[in-house]
mmCIF file as Biopython writes it, N, C-alpha, C and O atoms, coordinates in Angstrom:
data_model
#
loop_
_atom_site.group_PDB
_atom_site.id
_atom_site.type_symbol
_atom_site.label_atom_id
_atom_site.label_alt_id
_atom_site.label_comp_id
_atom_site.label_asym_id
_atom_site.label_entity_id
_atom_site.label_seq_id
_atom_site.pdbx_PDB_ins_code
_atom_site.Cartn_x
_atom_site.Cartn_y
_atom_site.Cartn_z
_atom_site.occupancy
_atom_site.B_iso_or_equiv
_atom_site.auth_seq_id
_atom_site.auth_asym_id
_atom_site.pdbx_PDB_model_num
ATOM 1   N N  . MET A ? 1  ? -75.131 25.900 1.224   1.0 0.0 1  A 1 
ATOM 2   C CA . MET A ? 1  ? -75.668 25.747 -0.089  1.0 0.0 1  A 1 
ATOM 3   C C  . MET A ? 1  ? -76.178 27.090 -0.611  1.0 0.0 1  A 1 
ATOM 4   O O  . MET A ? 1  ? -77.314 27.207 -1.070  1.0 0.0 1  A 1 
ATOM 5   N N  . ARG A ? 2  ? -75.343 28.056 -0.532  1.0 0.0 2  A 1 
ATOM 6   C CA . ARG A ? 2  ? -75.722 29.395 -0.995  1.0 0.0 2  A 1 
ATOM 7   C C  . ARG A ? 2  ? -76.167 29.420 -2.437  1.0 0.0 2  A 1 
ATOM 8   O O  . ARG A ? 2  ? -77.065 30.180 -2.801  1.0 0.0 2  A 1 
ATOM 9   N N  . ILE A ? 3  ? -75.546 28.593 -3.266  1.0 0.0 3  A 1 
ATOM 10  C CA . ILE A ? 3  ? -75.879 28.602 -4.696  1.0 0.0 3  A 1 
ATOM 11  C C  . ILE A ? 3  ? -77.349 28.246 -4.920  1.0 0.0 3  A 1 
ATOM 12  O O  . ILE A ? 3  ? -77.972 28.761 -5.848  1.0 0.0 3  A 1 
ATOM 13  N N  . ILE A ? 4  ? -77.905 27.376 -4.088  1.0 0.0 4  A 1 
ATOM 14  C CA . ILE A ? 4  ? -79.321 27.022 -4.209  1.0 0.0 4  A 1 
ATOM 15  C C  . ILE A ? 4  ? -80.194 28.200 -3.793  1.0 0.0 4  A 1 
ATOM 16  O O  . ILE A ? 4  ? -81.258 28.419 -4.372  1.0 0.0 4  A 1 
ATOM 17  N N  . ASN A ? 5  ? -79.758 28.944 -2.809  1.0 0.0 5  A 1 
ATOM 18  C CA . ASN A ? 5  ? -80.562 30.044 -2.284  1.0 0.0 5  A 1 
ATOM 19  C C  . ASN A ? 5  ? -80.616 31.258 -3.196  1.0 0.0 5  A 1 
ATOM 20  O O  . ASN A ? 5  ? -81.498 32.100 -3.026  1.0 0.0 5  A 1 
ATOM 21  N N  . THR A ? 6  ? -79.711 31.380 -4.153  1.0 0.0 6  A 1 
ATOM 22  C CA . THR A ? 6  ? -79.686 32.575 -4.994  1.0 0.0 6  A 1 
ATOM 23  C C  . THR A ? 6  ? -80.916 32.683 -5.883  1.0 0.0 6  A 1 
ATOM 24  O O  . THR A ? 6  ? -81.367 33.792 -6.171  1.0 0.0 6  A 1 
ATOM 25  N N  . GLY A ? 7  ? -81.466 31.561 -6.321  1.0 0.0 7  A 1 
ATOM 26  C CA . GLY A ? 7  ? -82.636 31.583 -7.176  1.0 0.0 7  A 1 
ATOM 27  C C  . GLY A ? 7  ? -82.315 31.816 -8.642  1.0 0.0 7  A 1 
ATOM 28  O O  . GLY A ? 7  ? -83.177 31.623 -9.499  1.0 0.0 7  A 1 
ATOM 29  N N  . ASP A ? 8  ? -81.091 32.228 -8.944  1.0 0.0 8  A 1 
ATOM 30  C CA . ASP A ? 8  ? -80.695 32.490 -10.325 1.0 0.0 8  A 1 
ATOM 31  C C  . ASP A ? 8  ? -80.250 31.231 -11.056 1.0 0.0 8  A 1 
ATOM 32  O O  . ASP A ? 8  ? -80.153 31.231 -12.284 1.0 0.0 8  A 1 
ATOM 33  N N  . VAL A ? 9  ? -79.981 30.173 -10.326 1.0 0.0 9  A 1 
ATOM 34  C CA . VAL A ? 9  ? -79.439 28.947 -10.905 1.0 0.0 9  A 1 
ATOM 35  C C  . VAL A ? 9  ? -80.431 27.812 -10.648 1.0 0.0 9  A 1 
ATOM 36  O O  . VAL A ? 9  ? -80.926 27.651 -9.532  1.0 0.0 9  A 1 
ATOM 37  N N  . SER A ? 10 ? -80.713 27.037 -11.678 1.0 0.0 10 A 1 
ATOM 38  C CA . SER A ? 10 ? -81.633 25.906 -11.508 1.0 0.0 10 A 1 
ATOM 39  C C  . SER A ? 10 ? -80.945 24.801 -10.705 1.0 0.0 10 A 1 
ATOM 40  O O  . SER A ? 10 ? -79.718 24.725 -10.646 1.0 0.0 10 A 1 
ATOM 41  N N  . LEU A ? 11 ? -81.756 23.959 -10.097 1.0 0.0 11 A 1 
ATOM 42  C CA . LEU A ? 11 ? -81.199 22.838 -9.336  1.0 0.0 11 A 1 
ATOM 43  C C  . LEU A ? 11 ? -80.442 21.877 -10.249 1.0 0.0 11 A 1 
ATOM 44  O O  . LEU A ? 11 ? -79.467 21.256 -9.825  1.0 0.0 11 A 1 
ATOM 45  N N  . THR A ? 12 ? -80.883 21.753 -11.489 1.0 0.0 12 A 1 
ATOM 46  C CA . THR A ? 12 ? -80.163 20.919 -12.453 1.0 0.0 12 A 1 
ATOM 47  C C  . THR A ? 12 ? -78.766 21.481 -12.691 1.0 0.0 12 A 1 
ATOM 48  O O  . THR A ? 12 ? -77.793 20.728 -12.729 1.0 0.0 12 A 1 
ATOM 49  N N  . ASP A ? 13 ? -78.661 22.790 -12.849 1.0 0.0 13 A 1 
ATOM 50  C CA . ASP A ? 13 ? -77.350 23.415 -13.038 1.0 0.0 13 A 1 
ATOM 51  C C  . ASP A ? 13 ? -76.468 23.238 -11.806 1.0 0.0 13 A 1 
ATOM 52  O O  . ASP A ? 13 ? -75.265 23.010 -11.930 1.0 0.0 13 A 1 
ATOM 53  N N  . VAL A ? 14 ? -77.058 23.342 -10.627 1.0 0.0 14 A 1 
ATOM 54  C CA . VAL A ? 14 ? -76.299 23.127 -9.392  1.0 0.0 14 A 1 
ATOM 55  C C  . VAL A ? 14 ? -75.741 21.712 -9.372  1.0 0.0 14 A 1 
ATOM 56  O O  . VAL A ? 14 ? -74.566 21.504 -9.071  1.0 0.0 14 A 1 
ATOM 57  N N  . ALA A ? 15 ? -76.589 20.742 -9.693  1.0 0.0 15 A 1 
ATOM 58  C CA . ALA A ? 15 ? -76.157 19.343 -9.705  1.0 0.0 15 A 1 
ATOM 59  C C  . ALA A ? 15 ? -74.999 19.143 -10.676 1.0 0.0 15 A 1 
ATOM 60  O O  . ALA A ? 15 ? -74.008 18.497 -10.336 1.0 0.0 15 A 1 
ATOM 61  N N  . PHE A ? 16 ? -75.119 19.695 -11.881 1.0 0.0 16 A 1 
ATOM 62  C CA . PHE A ? 16 ? -74.053 19.552 -12.874 1.0 0.0 16 A 1 
ATOM 63  C C  . PHE A ? 16 ? -72.770 20.236 -12.414 1.0 0.0 16 A 1 
ATOM 64  O O  . PHE A ? 16 ? -71.681 19.693 -12.603 1.0 0.0 16 A 1 
ATOM 65  N N  . GLN A ? 17 ? -72.880 21.412 -11.816 1.0 0.0 17 A 1 
ATOM 66  C CA . GLN A ? 17 ? -71.699 22.134 -11.323 1.0 0.0 17 A 1 
ATOM 67  C C  . GLN A ? 17 ? -70.980 21.350 -10.235 1.0 0.0 17 A 1 
ATOM 68  O O  . GLN A ? 17 ? -69.763 21.456 -10.084 1.0 0.0 17 A 1 
ATOM 69  N N  . LEU A ? 18 ? -71.736 20.563 -9.480  1.0 0.0 18 A 1 
ATOM 70  C CA . LEU A ? 18 ? -71.144 19.760 -8.411  1.0 0.0 18 A 1 
ATOM 71  C C  . LEU A ? 18 ? -70.669 18.392 -8.890  1.0 0.0 18 A 1 
ATOM 72  O O  . LEU A ? 18 ? -70.158 17.594 -8.104  1.0 0.0 18 A 1 
ATOM 73  N N  . GLY A ? 19 ? -70.840 18.124 -10.189 1.0 0.0 19 A 1 
ATOM 74  C CA . GLY A ? 19 ? -70.308 16.888 -10.757 1.0 0.0 19 A 1 
ATOM 75  C C  . GLY A ? 19 ? -71.296 15.746 -10.879 1.0 0.0 19 A 1 
ATOM 76  O O  . GLY A ? 19 ? -70.902 14.624 -11.197 1.0 0.0 19 A 1 
ATOM 77  N N  . TYR A ? 20 ? -72.575 16.007 -10.634 1.0 0.0 20 A 1 
ATOM 78  C CA . TYR A ? 20 ? -73.585 14.967 -10.775 1.0 0.0 20 A 1 
ATOM 79  C C  . TYR A ? 20 ? -74.100 14.960 -12.207 1.0 0.0 20 A 1 
ATOM 80  O O  . TYR A ? 20 ? -74.338 16.017 -12.791 1.0 0.0 20 A 1 
ATOM 81  N N  . ALA A ? 21 ? -74.270 13.780 -12.768 1.0 0.0 21 A 1 
ATOM 82  C CA . ALA A ? 21 ? -74.754 13.657 -14.141 1.0 0.0 21 A 1 
ATOM 83  C C  . ALA A ? 21 ? -76.268 13.809 -14.219 1.0 0.0 21 A 1 
ATOM 84  O O  . ALA A ? 21 ? -76.807 14.136 -15.277 1.0 0.0 21 A 1 
ATOM 85  N N  . GLU A ? 22 ? -76.960 13.571 -13.096 1.0 0.0 22 A 1 
ATOM 86  C CA . GLU A ? 22 ? -78.414 13.648 -13.076 1.0 0.0 22 A 1 
ATOM 87  C C  . GLU A ? 22 ? -78.891 14.335 -11.808 1.0 0.0 22 A 1 
ATOM 88  O O  . GLU A ? 22 ? -78.325 14.147 -10.731 1.0 0.0 22 A 1 
ATOM 89  N N  . LEU A ? 23 ? -79.934 15.127 -11.952 1.0 0.0 23 A 1 
ATOM 90  C CA . LEU A ? 23 ? -80.513 15.826 -10.804 1.0 0.0 23 A 1 
ATOM 91  C C  . LEU A ? 23 ? -81.031 14.847 -9.760  1.0 0.0 23 A 1 
ATOM 92  O O  . LEU A ? 23 ? -80.920 15.104 -8.562  1.0 0.0 23 A 1 
ATOM 93  N N  . SER A ? 24 ? -81.590 13.735 -10.198 1.0 0.0 24 A 1 
ATOM 94  C CA . SER A ? 24 ? -82.164 12.779 -9.245  1.0 0.0 24 A 1 
ATOM 95  C C  . SER A ? 24 ? -81.108 12.210 -8.299  1.0 0.0 24 A 1 
ATOM 96  O O  . SER A ? 24 ? -81.383 11.997 -7.118  1.0 0.0 24 A 1 
ATOM 97  N N  . VAL A ? 25 ? -79.920 11.966 -8.802  1.0 0.0 25 A 1 
ATOM 98  C CA . VAL A ? 25 ? -78.836 11.439 -7.967  1.0 0.0 25 A 1 
ATOM 99  C C  . VAL A ? 25 ? -78.411 12.504 -6.950  1.0 0.0 25 A 1 
ATOM 100 O O  . VAL A ? 25 ? -78.222 12.207 -5.770  1.0 0.0 25 A 1 
ATOM 101 N N  . PHE A ? 26 ? -78.266 13.742 -7.419  1.0 0.0 26 A 1 
ATOM 102 C CA . PHE A ? 26 ? -77.931 14.844 -6.520  1.0 0.0 26 A 1 
ATOM 103 C C  . PHE A ? 26 ? -79.010 15.009 -5.452  1.0 0.0 26 A 1 
ATOM 104 O O  . PHE A ? 26 ? -78.690 15.193 -4.278  1.0 0.0 26 A 1 
ATOM 105 N N  . SER A ? 27 ? -80.269 14.947 -5.839  1.0 0.0 27 A 1 
ATOM 106 C CA . SER A ? 27 ? -81.373 15.133 -4.897  1.0 0.0 27 A 1 
ATOM 107 C C  . SER A ? 27 ? -81.373 14.066 -3.809  1.0 0.0 27 A 1 
ATOM 108 O O  . SER A ? 27 ? -81.581 14.373 -2.635  1.0 0.0 27 A 1 
ATOM 109 N N  . ARG A ? 28 ? -81.140 12.814 -4.196  1.0 0.0 28 A 1 
ATOM 110 C CA . ARG A ? 28 ? -81.084 11.737 -3.204  1.0 0.0 28 A 1 
ATOM 111 C C  . ARG A ? 28 ? -79.928 11.944 -2.241  1.0 0.0 28 A 1 
ATOM 112 O O  . ARG A ? 28 ? -80.084 11.765 -1.034  1.0 0.0 28 A 1 
ATOM 113 N N  . GLN A ? 29 ? -78.764 12.323 -2.769  1.0 0.0 29 A 1 
ATOM 114 C CA . GLN A ? 29 ? -77.606 12.543 -1.910  1.0 0.0 29 A 1 
ATOM 115 C C  . GLN A ? 29 ? -77.840 13.732 -0.988  1.0 0.0 29 A 1 
ATOM 116 O O  . GLN A ? 29 ? -77.524 13.665 0.200   1.0 0.0 29 A 1 
ATOM 117 N N  . PHE A ? 30 ? -78.384 14.810 -1.518  1.0 0.0 30 A 1 
ATOM 118 C CA . PHE A ? 30 ? -78.687 15.999 -0.732  1.0 0.0 30 A 1 
ATOM 119 C C  . PHE A ? 30 ? -79.619 15.645 0.424   1.0 0.0 30 A 1 
ATOM 120 O O  . PHE A ? 30 ? -79.400 16.063 1.561   1.0 0.0 30 A 1 
ATOM 121 N N  . LYS A ? 31 ? -80.672 14.863 0.118   1.0 0.0 31 A 1 
ATOM 122 C CA . LYS A ? 31 ? -81.621 14.478 1.163   1.0 0.0 31 A 1 
ATOM 123 C C  . LYS A ? 31 ? -80.954 13.622 2.231   1.0 0.0 31 A 1 
ATOM 124 O O  . LYS A ? 31 ? -81.297 13.730 3.409   1.0 0.0 31 A 1 
ATOM 125 N N  . SER A ? 32 ? -80.012 12.777 1.842   1.0 0.0 32 A 1 
ATOM 126 C CA . SER A ? 32 ? -79.319 11.959 2.838   1.0 0.0 32 A 1 
ATOM 127 C C  . SER A ? 32 ? -78.435 12.821 3.742   1.0 0.0 32 A 1 
ATOM 128 O O  . SER A ? 32 ? -78.231 12.487 4.909   1.0 0.0 32 A 1 
ATOM 129 N N  . TRP A ? 33 ? -77.912 13.923 3.211   1.0 0.0 33 A 1 
ATOM 130 C CA . TRP A ? 33 ? -77.073 14.828 4.010   1.0 0.0 33 A 1 
ATOM 131 C C  . TRP A ? 33 ? -77.897 15.723 4.936   1.0 0.0 33 A 1 
ATOM 132 O O  . TRP A ? 33 ? -77.567 15.880 6.112   1.0 0.0 33 A 1 
ATOM 133 N N  . PHE A ? 34 ? -78.964 16.305 4.401   1.0 0.0 34 A 1 
ATOM 134 C CA . PHE A ? 34 ? -79.691 17.360 5.110   1.0 0.0 34 A 1 
ATOM 135 C C  . PHE A ? 34 ? -81.080 16.967 5.599   1.0 0.0 34 A 1 
ATOM 136 O O  . PHE A ? 34 ? -81.686 17.700 6.379   1.0 0.0 34 A 1 
ATOM 137 N N  . GLY A ? 35 ? -81.595 15.819 5.152   1.0 0.0 35 A 1 
ATOM 138 C CA . GLY A ? 35 ? -82.909 15.370 5.595   1.0 0.0 35 A 1 
ATOM 139 C C  . GLY A ? 35 ? -84.073 15.976 4.837   1.0 0.0 35 A 1 
ATOM 140 O O  . GLY A ? 35 ? -85.226 15.650 5.119   1.0 0.0 35 A 1 
ATOM 141 N N  . ILE A ? 36 ? -83.797 16.853 3.879   1.0 0.0 36 A 1 
ATOM 142 C CA . ILE A ? 36 ? -84.827 17.437 3.017   1.0 0.0 36 A 1 
ATOM 143 C C  . ILE A ? 36 ? -84.276 17.493 1.599   1.0 0.0 36 A 1 
ATOM 144 O O  . ILE A ? 36 ? -83.066 17.409 1.388   1.0 0.0 36 A 1 
ATOM 145 N N  . THR A ? 37 ? -85.181 17.636 0.623   1.0 0.0 37 A 1 
ATOM 146 C CA . THR A ? 37 ? -84.749 17.709 -0.770  1.0 0.0 37 A 1 
ATOM 147 C C  . THR A ? 37 ? -84.216 19.106 -1.095  1.0 0.0 37 A 1 
ATOM 148 O O  . THR A ? 37 ? -84.491 20.055 -0.362  1.0 0.0 37 A 1 
ATOM 149 N N  . PRO A ? 38 ? -83.464 19.239 -2.174  1.0 0.0 38 A 1 
ATOM 150 C CA . PRO A ? 38 ? -83.002 20.571 -2.568  1.0 0.0 38 A 1 
ATOM 151 C C  . PRO A ? 38 ? -84.161 21.542 -2.809  1.0 0.0 38 A 1 
ATOM 152 O O  . PRO A ? 38 ? -84.048 22.732 -2.515  1.0 0.0 38 A 1 
ATOM 153 N N  . THR A ? 39 ? -85.256 21.040 -3.336  1.0 0.0 39 A 1 
ATOM 154 C CA . THR A ? 39 ? -86.422 21.899 -3.565  1.0 0.0 39 A 1 
ATOM 155 C C  . THR A ? 39 ? -86.997 22.387 -2.243  1.0 0.0 39 A 1 
ATOM 156 O O  . THR A ? 39 ? -87.343 23.561 -2.110  1.0 0.0 39 A 1 
ATOM 157 N N  . GLU A ? 40 ? -87.101 21.492 -1.264  1.0 0.0 40 A 1 
ATOM 158 C CA . GLU A ? 40 ? -87.587 21.889 0.059   1.0 0.0 40 A 1 
ATOM 159 C C  . GLU A ? 40 ? -86.641 22.912 0.688   1.0 0.0 40 A 1 
ATOM 160 O O  . GLU A ? 40 ? -87.092 23.868 1.319   1.0 0.0 40 A 1 
ATOM 161 N N  . TRP A ? 41 ? -85.337 22.716 0.518   1.0 0.0 41 A 1 
ATOM 162 C CA . TRP A ? 41 ? -84.333 23.656 1.031   1.0 0.0 41 A 1 
ATOM 163 C C  . TRP A ? 41 ? -84.538 25.033 0.401   1.0 0.0 41 A 1 
ATOM 164 O O  . TRP A ? 41 ? -84.557 26.054 1.089   1.0 0.0 41 A 1 
ATOM 165 N N  . LYS A ? 42 ? -84.691 25.034 -0.919  1.0 0.0 42 A 1 
ATOM 166 C CA . LYS A ? 42 ? -84.861 26.289 -1.655  1.0 0.0 42 A 1 
ATOM 167 C C  . LYS A ? 42 ? -86.140 27.001 -1.211  1.0 0.0 42 A 1 
ATOM 168 O O  . LYS A ? 42 ? -86.142 28.214 -1.003  1.0 0.0 42 A 1 
ATOM 169 N N  . ASP A ? 43 ? -87.225 26.238 -1.069  1.0 0.0 43 A 1 
ATOM 170 C CA . ASP A ? 43 ? -88.493 26.818 -0.634  1.0 0.0 43 A 1 
ATOM 171 C C  . ASP A ? 43 ? -88.407 27.365 0.791   1.0 0.0 43 A 1 
ATOM 172 O O  . ASP A ? 43 ? -88.965 28.423 1.081   1.0 0.0 43 A 1 
ATOM 173 N N  . SER A ? 44 ? -87.717 26.656 1.676   1.0 0.0 44 A 1 
ATOM 174 C CA . SER A ? 44 ? -87.606 27.119 3.063   1.0 0.0 44 A 1 
ATOM 175 C C  . SER A ? 44 ? -86.720 28.358 3.165   1.0 0.0 44 A 1 
ATOM 176 O O  . SER A ? 44 ? -86.920 29.192 4.047   1.0 0.0 44 A 1 
ATOM 177 N N  . SER A ? 45 ? -85.754 28.479 2.276   1.0 0.0 45 A 1 
ATOM 178 C CA . SER A ? 45 ? -84.878 29.662 2.317   1.0 0.0 45 A 1 
ATOM 179 C C  . SER A ? 45 ? -85.645 30.906 1.880   1.0 0.0 45 A 1 
ATOM 180 O O  . SER A ? 45 ? -85.332 32.009 2.328   1.0 0.0 45 A 1 
ATOM 181 N N  . LYS A ? 46 ? -86.641 30.749 1.014   1.0 0.0 46 A 1 
ATOM 182 C CA . LYS A ? 46 ? -87.471 31.888 0.596   1.0 0.0 46 A 1 
ATOM 183 C C  . LYS A ? 46 ? -88.263 32.411 1.780   1.0 0.0 46 A 1 
ATOM 184 O O  . LYS A ? 46 ? -88.436 33.622 1.922   1.0 0.0 46 A 1 
ATOM 185 N N  . VAL A ? 47 ? -88.743 31.518 2.627   1.0 0.0 47 A 1 
ATOM 186 C CA . VAL A ? 47 ? -89.517 31.914 3.801   1.0 0.0 47 A 1 
ATOM 187 C C  . VAL A ? 47 ? -88.620 32.668 4.778   1.0 0.0 47 A 1 
ATOM 188 O O  . VAL A ? 47 ? -89.043 33.656 5.378   1.0 0.0 47 A 1 
ATOM 189 N N  . LEU A ? 48 ? -87.392 32.205 4.937   1.0 0.0 48 A 1 
ATOM 190 C CA . LEU A ? 48 ? -86.468 32.841 5.871   1.0 0.0 48 A 1 
ATOM 191 C C  . LEU A ? 48 ? -86.034 34.227 5.414   1.0 0.0 48 A 1 
ATOM 192 O O  . LEU A ? 48 ? -85.797 35.111 6.236   1.0 0.0 48 A 1 
ATOM 193 N N  . VAL A ? 49 ? -85.931 34.414 4.102   1.0 0.0 49 A 1 
ATOM 194 C CA . VAL A ? 49 ? -85.436 35.676 3.567   1.0 0.0 49 A 1 
ATOM 195 C C  . VAL A ? 49 ? -86.520 36.745 3.543   1.0 0.0 49 A 1 
ATOM 196 O O  . VAL A ? 49 ? -86.240 37.917 3.795   1.0 0.0 49 A 1 
ATOM 197 N N  . THR A ? 50 ? -87.751 36.355 3.245   1.0 0.0 50 A 1 
ATOM 198 C CA . THR A ? 50 ? -88.810 37.349 3.093   1.0 0.0 50 A 1 
ATOM 199 C C  . THR A ? 50 ? -89.504 37.660 4.382   1.0 0.0 50 A 1 
ATOM 200 O O  . THR A ? 50 ? -90.420 38.483 4.408   1.0 0.0 50 A 1 
#
């Protein structure tokens, strides 16, 4: 999920680019795949990078 880690693109834009009509649907699906929300993923990637 490199696109989430860039910080230049909002999670809403990521969801739309992946074909989701709503961020909430993307967030639920993301959590089912990875066990955390896209926001948690994005926040954890900031810790790893800095």
